[in-house]
All heavy atoms as an XYZ file, in Angstrom:
1035
protein
N     120.680     59.231    125.922
C     120.777     59.454    124.486
C     119.468     59.070    123.789
O     118.983     59.798    122.940
C     121.947     58.639    123.947
C     122.204     58.878    122.498
S     122.974     60.473    122.329
C     123.715     60.296    120.792
N     118.947     57.939    124.177
C     117.697     57.476    123.601
C     116.554     58.430    123.957
O     115.668     58.693    123.159
C     117.419     56.086    124.135
C     116.314     55.395    123.482
C     116.200     54.011    124.045
N     115.513     53.162    123.128
C     115.356     51.894    123.271
N     115.898     51.278    124.296
N     114.691     51.201    122.403
N     116.576     58.965    125.171
C     115.564     59.908    125.648
C     115.559     61.166    124.802
O     114.497     61.690    124.449
C     115.847     60.223    127.124
C     115.009     61.331    127.691
C     113.668     61.123    127.983
C     115.551     62.594    127.918
C     112.882     62.136    128.495
C     114.771     63.616    128.431
C     113.443     63.377    128.718
O     112.685     64.390    129.230
N     116.701     61.673    124.464
C     116.799     62.898    123.661
C     116.239     62.673    122.262
O     115.558     63.536    121.707
C     118.267     63.391    123.598
C     118.717     63.833    124.990
C     118.425     64.520    122.598
C     120.173     64.188    125.076
N     116.474     61.509    121.702
C     115.965     61.196    120.369
C     114.426     61.153    120.383
O     113.773     61.693    119.502
C     116.511     59.860    119.895
C     116.196     59.621    118.446
C     116.755     58.347    117.890
N     117.891     57.833    118.631
C     118.557     56.737    118.331
N     118.190     56.044    117.284
N     119.564     56.323    119.048
N     113.840     60.521    121.406
C     112.382     60.478    121.522
C     111.794     61.866    121.755
O     110.747     62.208    121.214
C     111.945     59.540    122.648
C     112.108     58.079    122.321
C     112.777     57.234    123.172
C     111.576     57.559    121.141
C     112.925     55.890    122.870
C     111.716     56.227    120.832
C     112.393     55.396    121.695
O     112.527     54.084    121.393
N     112.473     62.654    122.565
C     112.004     64.010    122.820
C     112.039     64.842    121.538
O     111.098     65.577    121.229
C     112.848     64.676    123.910
C     112.461     66.105    124.277
C     111.041     66.132    124.841
C     113.436     66.687    125.262
N     113.097     64.720    120.762
C     113.205     65.441    119.494
C     112.126     65.022    118.512
O     111.498     65.860    117.847
N     111.874     63.719    118.420
C     110.821     63.216    117.544
C     109.455     63.739    117.976
O     108.641     64.175    117.159
C     110.833     61.678    117.543
C     109.756     61.084    116.686
C     109.842     61.111    115.298
C     108.637     60.500    117.260
C     108.840     60.575    114.506
C     107.628     59.960    116.481
C     107.735     60.006    115.103
N     109.187     63.728    119.267
C     107.927     64.228    119.803
C     107.748     65.711    119.479
O     106.667     66.140    119.078
C     107.869     64.005    121.317
C     106.675     64.629    121.961
C     105.413     64.067    121.812
C     106.794     65.806    122.694
C     104.296     64.651    122.391
C     105.692     66.395    123.277
C     104.439     65.815    123.115
N     108.799     66.499    119.636
C     108.708     67.938    119.349
C     108.450     68.201    117.870
O     107.680     69.101    117.516
C     109.964     68.653    119.816
C     110.136     68.760    121.332
C     111.481     69.392    121.672
C     109.002     69.536    121.954
N     109.062     67.421    116.986
C     108.846     67.593    115.549
C     107.396     67.252    115.198
O     106.733     67.983    114.458
C     109.841     66.730    114.733
C     109.432     66.663    113.265
C     111.241     67.290    114.860
N     106.875     66.143    115.741
C     105.489     65.760    115.472
C     104.531     66.818    116.015
O     103.554     67.193    115.357
C     105.182     64.369    116.079
C     103.684     64.070    116.035
C     105.960     63.301    115.337
N     104.803     67.323    117.202
C     103.965     68.359    117.788
C     103.969     69.630    116.941
O     102.927     70.210    116.673
C     104.427     68.673    119.214
C     103.628     69.725    119.973
C     102.209     69.217    120.227
C     104.309     70.068    121.273
N     105.138     70.047    116.494
C     105.256     71.253    115.674
C     104.521     71.100    114.350
O     103.799     72.000    113.915
C     106.731     71.583    115.438
C     107.018     72.826    114.611
C     106.517     74.057    115.355
C     108.489     72.944    114.334
N     104.650     69.960    113.708
C     103.978     69.723    112.427
C     102.459     69.691    112.621
O     101.712     70.291    111.843
C     104.486     68.420    111.775
C     103.608     68.015    110.591
C     105.924     68.583    111.328
N     101.982     69.030    113.661
C     100.530     68.948    113.868
C      99.924     70.302    114.204
O      98.821     70.621    113.772
C     100.196     67.923    114.953
O     100.736     68.331    116.190
N     100.634     71.125    114.965
C     100.125     72.459    115.291
C     100.111     73.354    114.054
O      99.175     74.117    113.830
C     100.950     73.099    116.435
C     100.647     74.578    116.560
C     100.671     72.379    117.739
N     101.125     73.236    113.224
C     101.181     74.097    112.038
C     100.171     73.683    110.978
O      99.742     74.511    110.173
C     102.589     74.106    111.450
O     102.921     72.813    110.965
N      99.737     72.432    110.957
C      98.767     71.980    109.968
C      97.319     72.073    110.451
O      96.393     71.891    109.672
C      99.067     70.526    109.570
C     100.378     70.309    108.820
C     100.580     68.831    108.534
C     100.421     71.112    107.543
N      97.109     72.364    111.711
C      95.753     72.468    112.253
C      95.064     73.700    111.674
O      95.692     74.720    111.417
C      95.806     72.562    113.778
N      93.742     73.629    111.472
C      93.028     74.793    110.921
C      92.992     75.948    111.912
O      92.887     75.745    113.116
C      91.621     74.259    110.653
C      91.480     73.087    111.552
C      92.863     72.503    111.711
N      93.067     77.189    111.382
C      93.053     78.387    112.226
C      91.754     78.520    112.994
O      91.714     79.065    114.082
C      93.272     79.630    111.373
C      94.714     79.915    111.174
C      95.464     79.603    110.082
C      95.596     80.538    112.091
N      96.754     79.996    110.279
C      96.871     80.585    111.498
C      95.446     81.072    113.373
C      97.956     81.144    112.129
C      96.541     81.634    113.997
C      97.779     81.656    113.372
N      90.648     78.042    112.430
C      89.364     78.194    113.108
C      89.318     77.437    114.424
O      88.505     77.739    115.284
C      88.222     77.753    112.197
O      88.342     76.376    111.900
N      90.195     76.463    114.598
C      90.235     75.743    115.868
C      90.736     76.643    116.990
O      90.422     76.421    118.156
C      91.129     74.517    115.745
N      91.513     77.652    116.653
C      92.060     78.565    117.660
C      91.208     79.820    117.822
O      91.381     80.557    118.768
C      93.483     78.987    117.281
C      94.397     77.826    117.077
C      94.884     77.514    115.815
C      94.766     77.019    118.142
C      95.724     76.440    115.627
C      95.600     75.945    117.958
C      96.080     75.663    116.694
O      96.902     74.596    116.510
N      90.327     80.085    116.879
C      89.558     81.324    116.876
C      88.184     81.114    117.507
O      87.624     80.028    117.452
C      89.388     81.819    115.444
N      87.674     82.174    118.084
C      86.333     82.146    118.650
C      85.569     83.356    118.141
O      86.124     84.436    118.003
C      86.370     82.194    120.190
O      87.082     83.366    120.591
C      87.046     80.967    120.764
N      84.284     83.179    117.862
C      83.484     84.330    117.441
C      83.184     85.222    118.638
O      83.357     84.805    119.791
C      82.213     83.683    116.891
C      82.112     82.395    117.606
C      83.519     81.934    117.856
N      82.719     86.436    118.411
C      82.297     87.283    119.522
C      81.191     86.587    120.302
O      80.263     86.039    119.723
C      81.774     88.545    118.842
C      82.280     88.491    117.455
C      82.542     87.077    117.112
N      81.291     86.611    121.618
C      80.339     85.871    122.457
C      79.103     86.679    122.823
O      78.016     86.148    122.869
C      81.016     85.398    123.742
C      82.085     84.399    123.520
C      81.479     83.097    123.100
N      82.543     82.146    122.820
C      82.385     81.095    122.082
N      81.246     80.844    121.526
N      83.386     80.281    121.858
N      79.256     87.938    123.113
C      78.151     88.725    123.649
C      78.248     90.145    123.131
O      79.335     90.713    123.055
C      78.204     88.704    125.178
C      77.155     89.549    125.840
C      75.827     89.144    125.886
C      77.491     90.768    126.414
C      74.865     89.930    126.495
C      76.537     91.557    127.027
C      75.229     91.130    127.063
O      74.281     91.908    127.656
N      77.096     90.720    122.798
C      77.033     92.117    122.366
C      75.977     92.817    123.214
O      74.855     92.336    123.343
C      76.656     92.247    120.881
C      77.700     91.564    119.997
C      76.504     93.710    120.491
C      77.328     91.531    118.535
N      76.343     93.956    123.775
C      75.408     94.782    124.543
C      75.261     96.099    123.794
O      76.254     96.749    123.453
C      75.950     95.017    125.953
C      75.112     95.937    126.802
C      75.783     96.136    128.156
C      75.198     97.295    128.897
N      75.946     97.595    130.113
N      74.011     96.502    123.545
C      73.723     97.742    122.817
C      73.053     98.712    123.776
O      72.102     98.353    124.465
C      72.775     97.482    121.638
C      73.318     96.403    120.712
C      72.525     98.774    120.864
C      72.307     95.931    119.692
N      73.542     99.950    123.788
C      72.913    100.992    124.600
C      72.858    102.266    123.763
O      73.883    102.754    123.304
C      73.704    101.229    125.886
C      73.046    102.217    126.814
C      73.791    102.341    128.136
O      74.931    101.919    128.262
N      73.148    102.929    129.107
N      71.645    102.773    123.560
C      71.470    104.012    122.817
C      71.188    105.138    123.797
O      70.264    105.065    124.593
C      70.324    103.902    121.807
C      70.129    105.168    121.020
C      71.033    105.547    120.036
C      69.069    106.015    121.297
C      70.871    106.711    119.331
C      68.893    107.196    120.592
C      69.810    107.539    119.610
O      69.658    108.709    118.919
N      71.991    106.196    123.716
C      71.810    107.371    124.573
C      71.193    108.478    123.729
O      71.861    109.101    122.905
C      73.147    107.801    125.165
C      73.771    106.740    126.049
C      75.088    107.189    126.602
C      75.675    106.108    127.481
N      76.956    106.512    128.044
N      69.897    108.710    123.949
C      69.158    109.662    123.128
C      69.606    111.093    123.348
O      69.634    111.892    122.415
C      67.659    109.536    123.410
N      69.986    111.437    124.585
C      70.374    112.825    124.861
C      71.634    113.233    124.107
O      71.787    114.380    123.713
C      70.532    113.047    126.368
C      71.465    112.048    127.025
O      71.752    110.995    126.415
O      71.907    112.313    128.158
N      72.548    112.312    123.866
C      73.777    112.629    123.124
C      73.781    112.017    121.724
O      74.749    112.177    120.992
C      75.015    112.128    123.884
O      74.904    110.710    124.058
C      75.154    112.819    125.230
N      72.708    111.301    121.362
C      72.607    110.584    120.094
C      73.841    109.711    119.867
O      74.491    109.760    118.832
C      72.390    111.548    118.934
C      71.050    112.231    118.987
C      70.748    113.012    117.728
O      71.641    113.364    116.966
N      69.474    113.281    117.509
N      74.125    108.901    120.888
C      75.295    108.033    120.862
C      74.864    106.586    121.018
O      74.050    106.259    121.879
C      76.261    108.398    122.005
O      76.617    109.774    121.886
C      77.513    107.556    121.963
N      75.408    105.728    120.187
C      75.190    104.292    120.298
C      76.440    103.691    120.931
O      77.545    103.844    120.421
C      74.946    103.669    118.922
C      74.681    102.171    118.907
C      73.337    101.866    119.560
C      74.725    101.639    117.494
N      76.245    103.020    122.053
C      77.358    102.389    122.755
C      77.251    100.878    122.565
O      76.221    100.279    122.881
C      77.322    102.751    124.229
C      78.558    102.370    124.985
C      78.494    102.882    126.416
O      77.536    102.602    127.120
N      79.495    103.634    126.805
N      78.304    100.272    122.028
C      78.323     98.842    121.734
C      79.446     98.205    122.541
O      80.609     98.597    122.417
C      78.550     98.588    120.224
C      78.628     97.100    119.931
C      77.474     99.258    119.400
N      79.092     97.230    123.376
C      80.082     96.496    124.147
C      80.125     95.069    123.619
O      79.090     94.404    123.531
C      79.736     96.493    125.644
O      79.644     97.860    126.084
C      80.785     95.773    126.463
N      81.324     94.606    123.264
C      81.506     93.280    122.673
C      82.469     92.483    123.537
O      83.555     92.971    123.877
C      82.074     93.389    121.237
C      82.274     92.015    120.628
C      81.180     94.239    120.367
N      82.064     91.256    123.882
C      82.998     90.366    124.576
C      83.572     89.389    123.559
O      82.852     88.707    122.837
C      82.305     89.621    125.721
O      81.382     88.698    125.216
N      84.904     89.376    123.494
C      85.621     88.522    122.548
C      86.999     88.250    123.133
O      87.862     89.124    123.139
C      85.732     89.237    121.200
C      86.429     88.430    120.159
N      87.684     88.746    119.710
C      86.053     87.319    119.486
C      88.050     87.882    118.791
N      87.068     86.993    118.638
N      87.189     87.063    123.649
C      88.460     86.712    124.291
C      89.513     86.378    123.243
O      89.254     85.630    122.304
C      88.267     85.526    125.217
N      90.691     86.965    123.428
C      91.793     86.694    122.526
C      93.124     86.917    123.238
O      93.340     87.964    123.838
C      91.725     87.569    121.260
O      92.886     87.319    120.469
C      91.640     89.041    121.577
N      94.028     85.958    123.177
C      95.343     86.159    123.788
C      96.283     86.980    122.900
O      97.226     87.574    123.385
C      95.868     84.742    123.984
C      95.161     83.940    122.956
C      93.824     84.592    122.747
N      96.007     87.025    121.601
C      96.862     87.751    120.657
C      95.997     88.788    119.949
O      95.387     88.515    118.918
C      97.507     86.791    119.636
C      98.508     87.525    118.775
C      98.153     85.617    120.341
N      95.943     89.995    120.492
C      95.003     91.017    120.034
C      95.328     91.601    118.665
O      94.486     92.237    118.049
C      94.923     92.140    121.058
C      94.392     91.662    122.395
C      94.381     92.731    123.415
N      95.742     93.203    123.632
C      96.041     94.396    124.121
N      95.098     95.230    124.440
N      97.283     94.748    124.299
N      96.529     91.391    118.146
C      96.883     91.921    116.823
C      96.651     90.901    115.710
O      96.704     91.247    114.538
C      98.344     92.367    116.806
C      98.584     93.594    117.643
C     100.007     94.063    117.523
C     100.224     95.311    118.367
N     101.585     95.816    118.254
N      96.390     89.655    116.063
C      96.161     88.610    115.077
C      94.716     88.126    115.091
O      94.118     87.881    114.059
C      97.127     87.422    115.322
C      98.567     87.870    115.129
C      96.807     86.261    114.397
C      99.587     86.835    115.513
N      94.142     87.990    116.260
C      92.768     87.491    116.438
C      91.968     88.586    117.133
O      92.135     88.812    118.320
C      92.814     86.198    117.272
C      91.481     85.650    117.599
N      91.240     85.024    118.794
C      90.315     85.622    116.916
C      89.986     84.628    118.830
N      89.403     84.983    117.701
N      91.104     89.257    116.385
C      90.420     90.430    116.919
C      89.112     90.677    116.190
O      88.826     90.054    115.166
C      91.323     91.670    116.808
C      91.801     91.968    115.407
C      91.092     92.822    114.579
C      92.980     91.403    114.915
C      91.527     93.105    113.303
C      93.421     91.678    113.641
C      92.696     92.524    112.839
O      93.122     92.803    111.572
N      88.314     91.599    116.719
C      87.097     92.052    116.040
C      87.546     93.057    114.980
O      88.068     94.114    115.294
C      86.127     92.728    117.033
C      85.703     91.749    118.122
C      84.913     93.290    116.298
C      84.950     90.548    117.615
N      87.378     92.692    113.713
C      87.874     93.566    112.646
C      86.790     94.485    112.080
O      87.099     95.478    111.429
C      88.509     92.749    111.522
C      87.532     92.165    110.528
C      87.254     92.810    109.327
C      86.887     90.963    110.784
C      86.357     92.274    108.420
C      85.996     90.421    109.880
C      85.746     91.071    108.712
O      84.853     90.546    107.813
N      85.522     94.148    112.330
C      84.461     94.970    111.752
C      83.245     94.970    112.673
O      82.864     93.933    113.207
C      84.050     94.424    110.394
C      82.928     95.188    109.744
C      82.609     94.624    108.363
N      81.434     95.285    107.833
C      80.423     94.655    107.265
N      80.449     93.362    107.127
N      79.388     95.331    106.818
N      82.651     96.149    112.831
C      81.373     96.286    113.514
C      80.440     97.028    112.560
O      80.752     98.134    112.110
C      81.505     97.026    114.852
C      82.344     96.186    115.812
C      80.135     97.325    115.442
C      82.551     96.796    117.169
N      79.322     96.381    112.231
C      78.345     96.953    111.309
C      77.092     97.350    112.094
O      76.609     96.584    112.916
C      77.984     95.948    110.229
N      76.591     98.553    111.832
C      75.400     99.069    112.508
C      74.334     99.332    111.450
O      74.557    100.095    110.513
C      75.720    100.369    113.285
C      74.470    100.904    113.955
C      76.828    100.146    114.291
N      73.192     98.687    111.631
C      72.057     98.883    110.735
C      70.914     99.547    111.492
O      70.741     99.311    112.685
C      71.553     97.547    110.189
C      72.520     96.827    109.310
C      71.966     95.497    108.805
O      70.778     95.202    109.069
O      72.718     94.771    108.159
N      70.171    100.372    110.784
C      68.953    100.970    111.346
C      67.817    100.652    110.393
O      67.884    101.006    109.211
C      69.109    102.476    111.530
C      67.886    103.128    112.190
C      68.144    104.575    112.583
C      68.190    105.452    111.360
N      68.224    106.895    111.681
N      66.821     99.937    110.906
C      65.657     99.529    110.121
C      66.060     98.743    108.871
O      65.493     98.915    107.794
C      64.801    100.734    109.746
C      64.278    101.460    110.960
O      63.955    100.828    111.968
N      64.198    102.778    110.885
N      67.067     97.877    109.002
C      67.484     97.011    107.912
C      68.408     97.642    106.891
O      68.800     96.995    105.924
N      68.775     98.899    107.089
C      69.673     99.597    106.167
C      71.002     99.842    106.871
O      71.037    100.340    108.001
C      69.058    100.942    105.707
C      70.025    101.685    104.811
C      67.729    100.716    105.022
N      72.101     99.484    106.204
C      73.425     99.686    106.790
C      73.688    101.174    106.980
O      73.691    101.941    106.028
C      74.508     99.070    105.906
C      75.931     99.170    106.428
C      76.093     98.351    107.710
C      76.915     98.677    105.377
N      73.860    101.592    108.225
C      74.123    102.995    108.555
C      75.621    103.261    108.657
O      76.108    104.267    108.177
C      73.471    103.348    109.898
C      71.976    103.466    109.848
C      71.520    104.760    109.201
O      72.061    105.834    109.536
O      70.616    104.691    108.361
N      76.340    102.357    109.352
C      77.768    102.550    109.597
C      78.469    101.198    109.562
O      77.895    100.181    109.943
C      77.998    103.180    110.975
C      77.316    104.501    111.184
C      77.501    105.017    112.597
O      78.421    104.649    113.312
N      76.603    105.880    113.029
N      79.709    101.236    109.107
C      80.551    100.047    109.140
C      81.945    100.510    109.556
O      82.549    101.344    108.883
C      80.583     99.384    107.763
O      81.177     98.123    107.845
N      82.418     99.988    110.660
C      83.712    100.415    111.215
C      84.689     99.249    111.157
O      84.371     98.133    111.578
C      83.538    100.891    112.660
C      82.565    102.020    112.778
N      82.937    103.337    112.614
C      81.221    102.031    113.003
C      81.871    104.111    112.754
N      80.819    103.340    112.990
N      85.904     99.522    110.665
C      86.934     98.494    110.526
C      88.070     98.771    111.506
O      88.449     99.928    111.723
C      87.464     98.472    109.089
C      86.428     98.007    108.098
C      85.564     98.909    107.500
C      86.309     96.666    107.792
C      84.599     98.485    106.597
C      85.344     96.232    106.894
C      84.499     97.141    106.294
N      88.643     97.694    112.051
C      89.703     97.806    113.053
C      90.857     96.870    112.685
O      90.658     95.859    112.011
C      89.162     97.451    114.443
C      88.012     98.348    114.853
C      86.692     97.948    114.669
C      88.248     99.608    115.379
C      85.637     98.776    115.022
C      87.195    100.445    115.728
C      85.899    100.022    115.548
O      84.859    100.847    115.889
N      92.057     97.222    113.140
C      93.241     96.417    112.849
C      93.774     95.688    114.077
O      94.742     94.942    113.971
C      94.366     97.296    112.270
O      94.648     98.351    113.190
C      93.958     97.876    110.932
N      93.163     95.918    115.219
C      93.502     95.187    116.432
C      92.400     95.401    117.459
O      91.561     96.276    117.293
C      94.865     95.587    117.005
C      94.919     96.974    117.618
S      96.460     97.311    118.468
C      96.250     96.358    119.949
N      92.423     94.587    118.494
C      91.436     94.693    119.556
C      92.065     95.422    120.732
O      93.141     95.043    121.182
C      90.989     93.281    119.959
C      89.817     93.242    120.880
C      89.244     91.846    120.959
O      88.900     91.257    119.951
N      89.135     91.329    122.168
N      91.418     96.493    121.239
C      92.043     97.298    122.299
C      92.346     96.528    123.580
O      93.411     96.707    124.154
C      91.019     98.393    122.578
C      90.109     98.413    121.404
C      90.148     97.055    120.814
N      91.419     95.688    124.010
C      91.617     94.968    125.270
C      91.399     93.476    125.062
O      90.808     93.054    124.074
C      90.666     95.513    126.338
C      91.030     96.935    126.686
C      90.232     97.638    127.747
N      89.380     96.840    128.567
C      88.237     97.283    129.087
N      87.841     98.506    128.835
N      87.493     96.510    129.841
N      91.833     92.694    126.024
C      91.814     91.237    125.940
C      90.416     90.650    125.781
O      90.193     89.755    124.980
C      92.496     90.659    127.186
C      92.272     89.200    127.395
C      92.907     88.271    126.595
C      91.404     88.742    128.372
C      92.691     86.915    126.773
C      91.180     87.394    128.554
C      91.830     86.486    127.750
N      89.427     91.141    126.526
C      88.129     90.466    126.552
C      86.943     91.380    126.241
O      86.187     91.126    125.331
C      87.930     89.801    127.922
C      86.632     89.074    128.068
C      86.386     87.935    127.336
C      85.655     89.541    128.918
C      85.178     87.253    127.449
C      84.450     88.875    129.046
C      84.215     87.729    128.311
N      86.763     92.436    126.989
C      85.571     93.278    126.892
C      85.952     94.639    126.319
O      86.769     95.352    126.885
C      84.958     93.435    128.284
C      83.501     93.810    128.388
C      82.635     92.777    127.693
C      83.096     93.906    129.842
N      85.336     94.998    125.188
C      85.637     96.259    124.521
C      84.356     97.030    124.252
O      83.354     96.456    123.841
C      86.359     95.989    123.198
C      87.695     95.337    123.427
O      88.630     95.998    123.810
N      87.781     94.034    123.217
N      84.417     98.353    124.472
C      83.263     99.219    124.256
C      83.598    100.231    123.164
O      84.650    100.865    123.196
C      82.864     99.941    125.559
O      82.565     98.955    126.543
C      81.656    100.821    125.346
N      82.694    100.361    122.219
C      82.847    101.291    121.104
C      81.663    102.252    121.129
O      80.549    101.853    121.453
C      82.865    100.532    119.774
C      83.893     99.430    119.710
C      83.573     98.139    120.111
C      85.179     99.677    119.260
C      84.514     97.111    120.053
C      86.124     98.664    119.191
C      85.784     97.384    119.593
O      86.704     96.387    119.533
N      81.889    103.518    120.758
C      80.817    104.509    120.705
C      80.739    105.101    119.305
O      81.755    105.436    118.705
C      81.047    105.617    121.736
C      80.826    105.162    123.153
C      80.774    106.307    124.146
O      80.871    107.481    123.726
O      80.625    106.021    125.334
N      79.495    105.236    118.827
C      79.249    105.781    117.504
C      78.149    106.836    117.582
O      77.173    106.671    118.311
C      78.811    104.682    116.530
C      79.735    103.490    116.522
C      79.312    102.252    116.987
C      81.041    103.604    116.064
C      80.147    101.155    116.990
C      81.889    102.516    116.064
C      81.434    101.301    116.525
O      82.286    100.219    116.534
N      78.295    107.904    116.804
C      77.248    108.917    116.706
C      76.163    108.393    115.777
O      76.451    107.926    114.668
C      77.812    110.229    116.157
C      78.781    110.867    117.132
O      78.617    110.740    118.336
N      79.785    111.538    116.609
N      74.911    108.497    116.256
C      73.803    107.979    115.467
C      72.493    108.560    115.977
O      72.282    108.642    117.181
C      73.763    106.452    115.598
C      72.680    105.781    114.841
S      72.804    104.008    115.081
C      71.503    103.487    114.019
N      71.636    108.957    115.069
C      70.316    109.439    115.478
C      69.302    108.311    115.284
O      69.384    107.545    114.326
C      69.920    110.667    114.660
O      69.819    110.327    113.304
N      68.366    108.232    116.226
C      67.323    107.207    116.151
C      66.039    107.756    116.733
O      66.052    108.629    117.598
C      67.761    105.967    116.914
N      64.932    107.259    116.240
C      63.602    107.662    116.688
C      62.903    106.465    117.326
O      63.279    105.311    117.072
C      62.779    108.174    115.507
C      63.402    109.405    114.881
O      63.797    110.327    115.584
N      63.504    109.400    113.558
N      61.872    106.715    118.131
C      61.121    105.592    118.696
C      60.587    104.682    117.586
O      60.091    105.151    116.566
C      59.975    106.266    119.449
C      60.494    107.625    119.768
C      61.373    108.000    118.612
N      60.752    103.382    117.779
C      60.322    102.404    116.781
C      61.422    101.949    115.852
O      61.262    100.947    115.153
N      62.533    102.675    115.791
C      63.654    102.247    114.954
C      64.265    100.967    115.505
O      64.416    100.799    116.714
C      64.738    103.324    114.886
C      64.347    104.505    114.016
O      63.378    104.375    113.237
O      65.008    105.553    114.115
N      64.620    100.068    114.608
C      65.280     98.822    114.984
C      66.763     98.964    114.675
O      67.151     99.184    113.523
C      64.686     97.616    114.231
C      65.446     96.342    114.584
C      63.213     97.466    114.550
N      67.592     98.862    115.701
C      69.045     98.972    115.548
C      69.631     97.576    115.643
O      69.385     96.851    116.608
C      69.651     99.886    116.623
C      69.073    101.294    116.498
C      71.170     99.910    116.506
C      69.495    102.226    117.614
N      70.403     97.197    114.632
C      71.053     95.893    114.591
C      72.563     96.114    114.550
O      73.053     96.898    113.742
C      70.624     95.099    113.341
O      69.200     95.024    113.312
C      71.221     93.709    113.342
N      73.282     95.411    115.423
C      74.738     95.512    115.478
C      75.324     94.126    115.253
O      74.904     93.155    115.886
C      75.210     96.076    116.836
C      76.722     96.083    116.917
C      74.658     97.467    117.061
N      76.289     94.036    114.334
C      76.992     92.787    114.064
C      78.478     93.004    114.284
O      79.039     94.000    113.816
C      76.759     92.318    112.631
O      75.392     92.081    112.404
N      79.119     92.079    114.996
C      80.563     92.124    115.237
C      81.185     90.899    114.573
O      80.724     89.772    114.783
C      80.856     92.135    116.731
N      82.245     91.129    113.791
C      82.877     90.074    113.004
C      84.303     89.828    113.482
O      85.101     90.759    113.584
C      82.922     90.470    111.519
C      81.567     90.671    110.909
C      80.922     91.891    111.022
C      80.939     89.641    110.236
C      79.671     92.091    110.457
C      79.686     89.827    109.670
C      79.044     91.053    109.786
N      84.643     88.561    113.731
C      86.002     88.167    114.104
C      86.830     88.027    112.826
O      86.334     87.539    111.812
C      85.971     86.845    114.871
S      87.589     86.152    115.234
N      88.086     88.421    112.870
C      88.968     88.357    111.700
C      89.247     86.908    111.284
O      89.465     86.637    110.115
C      90.292     89.130    111.954
C      91.123     89.269    110.680
C      91.125     88.456    113.017
C      90.662     90.330    109.772
N      89.205     85.965    112.232
C      89.521     84.578    111.917
C      88.290     83.692    111.750
O      88.276     82.801    110.905
C      90.418     83.975    113.002
C      91.802     84.589    113.154
C      92.555     83.911    114.272
C      92.578     84.495    111.855
N      87.275     83.895    112.587
C      86.170     82.945    112.557
C      84.922     83.506    113.226
O      84.956     83.866    114.390
C      86.589     81.652    113.275
C      85.530     80.609    113.335
C      85.198     79.876    112.217
C      84.854     80.361    114.509
C      84.215     78.906    112.269
C      83.871     79.392    114.575
C      83.556     78.661    113.449
N      83.840     83.571    112.501
C      82.528     83.824    113.070
C      82.145     85.270    113.312
O      82.952     86.191    113.167
N      80.892     85.438    113.678
C      80.335     86.750    114.002
C      79.161     86.553    114.946
O      78.690     85.439    115.164
C      79.908     87.495    112.736
C      78.712     86.903    112.035
C      77.436     87.401    112.275
C      78.856     85.843    111.144
C      76.330     86.850    111.648
C      77.760     85.292    110.513
C      76.499     85.792    110.765
O      75.412     85.251    110.153
N      78.668     87.659    115.477
C      77.493     87.652    116.341
C      76.680     88.899    116.029
O      77.239     89.944    115.691
C      77.901     87.627    117.813
C      76.761     87.243    118.729
O      75.615     87.131    118.321
N      77.084     87.048    119.993
N      75.360     88.787    116.143
C      74.457     89.895    115.839
C      73.471     90.068    116.981
O      72.996     89.095    117.546
C      73.696     89.620    114.528
O      74.636     89.469    113.470
C      72.748     90.751    114.199
N      73.192     91.323    117.285
C      72.211     91.657    118.332
C      71.370     92.815    117.820
O      71.879     93.698    117.129
C      72.974     92.054    119.597
C      72.134     92.377    120.781
C      71.696     91.107    121.468
N      70.850     91.444    122.589
C      70.938     90.910    123.765
N      71.853     89.998    123.993
N      70.137     91.257    124.712
N      70.080     92.838    118.174
C      69.243     93.959    117.744
C      68.371     94.427    118.895
O      68.123     93.705    119.856
C      68.389     93.592    116.529
C      67.340     92.499    116.670
C      65.991     93.101    116.988
C      67.265     91.749    115.364
N      67.927     95.680    118.785
C      67.030     96.275    119.764
C      66.115     97.253    119.052
O      66.444     97.771    117.984
C      67.814     96.980    120.885
O      66.907     97.424    121.879
C      68.595     98.173    120.369
N      64.980     97.499    119.650
C      64.037     98.489    119.141
C      64.030     99.688    120.075
O      63.905     99.528    121.289
C      62.617     97.896    119.059
O      62.655     96.754    118.217
C      61.630     98.906    118.501
N      64.193    100.857    119.514
C      64.161    102.082    120.311
C      62.716    102.321    120.715
O      61.854    102.517    119.871
C      64.724    103.290    119.527
C      64.651    104.561    120.357
C      66.155    103.017    119.086
N      62.466    102.287    122.003
C      61.077    102.411    122.467
C      60.765    103.772    123.069
O      59.623    104.160    123.143
C      60.768    101.309    123.485
O      61.620    101.443    124.600
N      61.753    104.466    123.503
C      61.513    105.799    124.066
C      62.691    106.690    123.697
O      63.764    106.223    123.439
C      61.349    105.743    125.568
C      62.563    105.219    126.308
C      62.308    105.070    127.785
O      61.193    105.211    128.237
N      63.350    104.811    128.540
N      62.456    107.965    123.683
C      63.484    108.892    123.257
C      64.042    109.683    124.425
O      65.060    110.320    124.320
C      62.966    109.817    122.136
C      64.101    110.297    121.244
C      62.151    110.950    122.673
C      64.759    109.253    120.428
N      63.425    109.593    125.586
C      63.842    110.418    126.705
C      65.033    109.874    127.484
O      65.342    110.308    128.473
C      62.695    110.612    127.732
C      61.613    111.509    127.238
C      60.556    110.714    126.518
O      60.426    109.509    126.777
O      59.891    111.298    125.667
N      65.623    108.881    127.210
C      66.718    108.401    128.045
C      67.554    107.409    127.267
O      67.676    107.495    126.070
N      68.091    106.474    127.987
C      68.923    105.454    127.354
C      68.115    104.177    127.183
O      67.309    103.826    128.024
C      70.134    105.167    128.233
O      70.931    106.313    128.336
N      68.358    103.515    126.099
C      67.776    102.215    125.844
C      68.907    101.212    125.971
O      69.936    101.336    125.325
C      67.183    102.133    124.416
C      66.245    103.301    124.158
C      66.503    100.812    124.189
C      65.076    103.387    125.091
N      68.729    100.208    126.809
C      69.799     99.233    127.030
C      69.270     97.847    126.764
O      68.179     97.496    127.183
C      70.298     99.331    128.467
C      71.415     98.366    128.760
C      71.950     98.563    130.152
O      71.760     99.601    130.762
N      72.599     97.562    130.658
N      70.064     97.062    126.024
C      69.709     95.673    125.745
C      70.878     94.807    126.117
O      72.001     95.106    125.891
C      69.356     95.492    124.263
C      69.124     94.041    123.959
C      68.146     96.303    123.928
């Protein structure tokens, strides 16, 4: 009987502490961004690593693509397709010397940014 009372008290304290903890403690920003520009198809391929056990609550909600410091595209999402590694493709034209910057934003906490300079037009540029 005494054991059940202690167990109940412990569960109540645990439930209250978990519900009062800040959401950012459970959230992680995107860890890694890989950018690949395919000149032959004028396609920008963005791969983002972002681990999440609950893809409808904690996910990458926005990916922003800038070219030479000007916002070219901004894509919004309502869930993350896969648990960890996700690849997105966008149509985009770029010339040699253009600087492409990609930012991925977590719905709960943080973001990550990666940039590359297009150095050649005959193939793919990978960073």
